[in-house]
C-alpha positions as CSV (number, residue, x, y, z in Angstrom):
1,M,21.7,42.8,0.4
2,R,19.5,44.0,3.4
3,T,21.5,47.1,4.2
4,E,23.2,48.7,1.3
5,T,21.9,51.5,-0.6
6,I,20.1,50.8,-3.9
7,E,23.1,52.8,-5.4
8,H,25.7,50.7,-4.0
9,Y,23.7,47.3,-4.8
10,L,23.4,48.8,-8.8
11,H,27.2,49.6,-8.7
12,E,27.9,45.9,-8.0
13,L,25.7,44.5,-10.2
14,G,27.2,46.9,-12.8
15,A,30.9,45.5,-11.7
16,R,32.9,42.6,-12.9
17,V,32.2,40.4,-9.9
18,P,30.9,37.1,-9.9
19,A,27.9,38.2,-7.2
20,P,25.5,39.9,-7.0
21,G,24.3,38.3,-10.4
22,G,21.3,37.0,-12.2
23,G,19.9,35.1,-8.9
24,A,20.3,37.9,-6.8
25,A,18.6,40.1,-9.1
26,A,15.7,37.6,-9.7
27,A,15.5,37.3,-6.0
28,L,14.7,40.9,-5.4
29,H,12.5,41.3,-8.2
30,A,10.2,39.1,-6.1
31,A,10.9,41.1,-3.0
32,Q,9.5,43.9,-4.7
33,A,6.7,42.3,-6.1
34,A,5.4,41.2,-2.0
35,A,6.1,44.5,-1.1
36,L,3.6,45.8,-3.8
37,L,1.3,43.3,-2.8
38,S,1.4,44.0,0.8
39,M,1.1,47.4,-0.4
40,V,-2.5,46.8,-2.1
41,A,-3.6,44.5,1.0
42,R,-3.0,47.4,3.3
43,Y,-4.9,49.9,1.3
44,S,-7.6,47.5,1.4
45,D,-9.0,48.3,4.5
46,G,-12.3,49.6,6.5
47,E,-15.8,49.2,6.5
48,K,-16.1,48.8,2.0
49,Y,-13.7,45.8,2.6
50,A,-15.0,44.3,6.0
51,E,-16.4,41.1,4.3
52,Q,-12.7,40.3,2.6
53,A,-11.2,41.7,5.7
54,E,-9.5,38.5,7.2
55,T,-8.5,37.4,4.1
56,L,-6.7,40.7,3.2
57,Q,-4.9,40.4,6.2
58,E,-3.7,36.9,5.9
59,A,-2.5,37.8,2.6
60,C,-1.0,41.0,3.6
61,E,1.3,38.7,6.2
62,A,2.1,36.1,3.8
63,A,3.3,39.1,1.6
64,D,5.8,40.4,4.4
65,E,6.9,37.0,4.8
66,L,7.9,36.1,1.4
67,R,9.6,39.6,1.0
68,G,11.8,38.3,3.6
69,L,12.5,34.9,2.5
70,C,13.3,36.7,-1.1
71,L,15.7,38.8,0.4
72,D,17.4,35.7,2.6
73,L,17.5,34.1,-0.9
74,A,19.3,37.2,-2.7
75,E,21.9,36.7,0.0
76,Q,22.2,33.2,-0.1
77,D,22.6,33.2,-4.2
78,A,25.8,35.7,-3.6
79,E,27.1,33.2,-1.1
80,A,26.2,30.4,-3.7
81,F,28.3,31.8,-6.7
82,G,31.4,32.9,-4.4
83,A,31.2,28.9,-3.5
84,V,31.2,28.0,-7.0
85,A,34.0,30.5,-7.9
86,A,36.2,29.0,-4.6
87,A,35.7,25.7,-6.0
88,Y,36.6,26.0,-9.7
89,A,39.9,28.0,-7.9
90,L,40.8,24.6,-6.1
91,P,44.2,23.0,-7.0
92,K,44.3,20.2,-9.4
93,Q,47.8,18.8,-9.7
94,T,47.3,15.4,-8.1
95,A,44.3,12.6,-9.1
96,E,43.4,13.4,-5.3
97,E,43.2,17.0,-5.5
98,K,41.5,16.5,-9.1
99,Q,38.7,14.3,-7.4
100,Q,38.3,16.9,-4.4
101,R,37.5,19.6,-7.1
102,S,35.3,17.7,-8.9
103,S,33.7,17.1,-5.5
104,A,33.1,20.5,-4.7
105,I,32.3,22.1,-7.9
106,A,29.5,19.6,-8.2
107,A,28.1,20.3,-4.6
108,A,28.4,24.2,-5.3
109,L,27.1,23.9,-8.9
110,A,23.7,21.9,-7.1
111,E,23.4,24.8,-4.9
112,A,23.5,27.6,-7.3
113,G,20.9,26.0,-9.1
114,R,18.8,24.9,-6.0
115,V,18.4,28.9,-5.1
116,P,17.2,30.2,-8.2
117,A,14.9,27.5,-7.7
118,R,13.8,28.4,-4.7
119,V,13.3,31.8,-5.8
120,A,11.3,30.8,-8.7
121,A,9.0,28.7,-6.2
122,L,8.6,32.1,-4.0
123,A,7.4,34.1,-6.7
124,A,5.0,31.7,-8.0
125,Q,3.2,32.2,-4.5
126,L,3.5,35.9,-5.1
127,V,1.4,35.0,-8.5
128,E,-1.2,33.5,-6.4
129,L,-1.2,36.6,-4.2
130,A,-1.8,38.9,-6.9
131,E,-4.5,36.3,-8.5
132,L,-6.0,36.7,-5.0
133,L,-6.0,40.5,-4.8
134,R,-6.8,41.6,-7.9
135,P,-10.8,41.0,-7.3
136,I,-10.8,42.4,-3.9
137,G,-8.6,45.0,-3.6
138,N,-8.7,48.7,-3.2
139,P,-9.1,49.4,-7.2
140,N,-7.2,52.5,-6.7
141,V,-3.9,50.7,-6.5
142,I,-4.9,47.9,-8.6
143,S,-2.1,48.9,-10.9
144,D,0.1,47.9,-8.3
145,V,-1.2,44.4,-8.6
146,A,-0.3,44.2,-12.2
147,A,3.4,45.8,-11.1
148,A,3.8,42.8,-8.6
149,A,2.7,40.4,-11.0
150,V,5.0,41.8,-13.7
151,A,7.8,41.6,-11.3
152,A,7.2,38.1,-10.3
153,R,7.0,36.9,-13.7
154,A,10.4,39.0,-14.1
155,A,11.6,36.9,-10.9
156,I,10.7,33.7,-12.4
157,S,12.1,34.2,-15.7
158,T,15.5,35.0,-14.5
159,A,15.7,32.2,-11.9
160,R,14.6,29.9,-14.4
161,V,17.6,30.6,-17.0
162,N,20.0,30.9,-13.8
163,V,18.7,27.2,-12.9
164,E,19.1,26.4,-16.5
165,I,22.9,27.9,-16.8
166,N,23.7,25.5,-13.8
167,L,22.1,22.8,-14.9
168,A,24.5,22.4,-18.1
169,G,27.1,21.7,-15.4
170,I,25.5,19.5,-13.1
171,T,26.3,15.6,-13.9
172,D,24.5,14.3,-10.6
173,P,21.1,12.4,-12.4
174,D,18.8,13.1,-9.1
175,V,20.3,17.1,-8.7
176,H,19.1,17.2,-12.6
177,A,15.7,15.9,-11.9
178,E,15.2,18.0,-9.2
179,L,15.9,21.1,-11.0
180,D,14.3,20.1,-14.0
181,E,11.1,19.6,-12.2
182,A,11.6,23.2,-10.6
183,I,11.9,24.7,-13.8
184,V,9.3,22.7,-15.9
185,K,6.5,24.4,-13.3
186,T,7.6,27.7,-14.6
187,D,5.8,27.8,-17.7
188,D,2.0,27.5,-16.2
189,T,3.0,30.3,-13.6
190,L,4.2,32.8,-16.4
191,L,1.0,32.5,-17.9
192,R,-0.8,33.1,-14.8
193,A,1.3,36.3,-14.1
194,D,0.8,37.3,-17.9
195,S,-3.2,37.0,-16.7
196,V,-3.3,38.9,-13.6
197,T,-1.6,41.7,-15.7
198,S,-4.2,41.7,-18.9
199,A,-7.1,41.2,-16.2
200,V,-6.1,44.3,-14.3
201,R,-5.5,45.9,-17.7
202,E,-8.7,45.0,-18.8
203,Q,-10.3,46.8,-15.4
204,I,-8.5,49.8,-15.5
205,L,-9.1,50.8,-19.2
206,R,-13.0,50.3,-19.0
């Protein structure tokens, strides 16, 4: 995921293979949001931004770190879906094999749900950074704050539906509750992302 070309990634995304899929796409949406916010922070330099220099530097470093974490999750999502496919392919002839297969499927589905839940959590942090940068960032790149908010929103929405589809196959009540809690938080974050975009549009259309 880190070294292949965009063209190859999109070819793989469009192929009839289990991964990469929606989860990886969600993580890459988030990674793009992070990169856009890093750019905004880096363009917000010089004497004009001296009073906010420390905040802008911290925001830039946070966005850079989040970009790397999101790329990690894109790779983890592909691995998680590979594990799900492998679990379903296990033999189920004997009672013992059926039990082992069921356990493997449950564990694989839980991880396949946790990865997009982590993506949503990281994307929520990116929305917070967008909220921070919008009023203090360089107005010449303010549209990129909105682009980042939209990308983070796409990451959250895509991650949420990937959590939800895995929830359908999870019977462990603790795992179910854990993932339910993760997606409940997304509604507010989606609204906040929309607010950032609206505020930017108001600013540039004045």
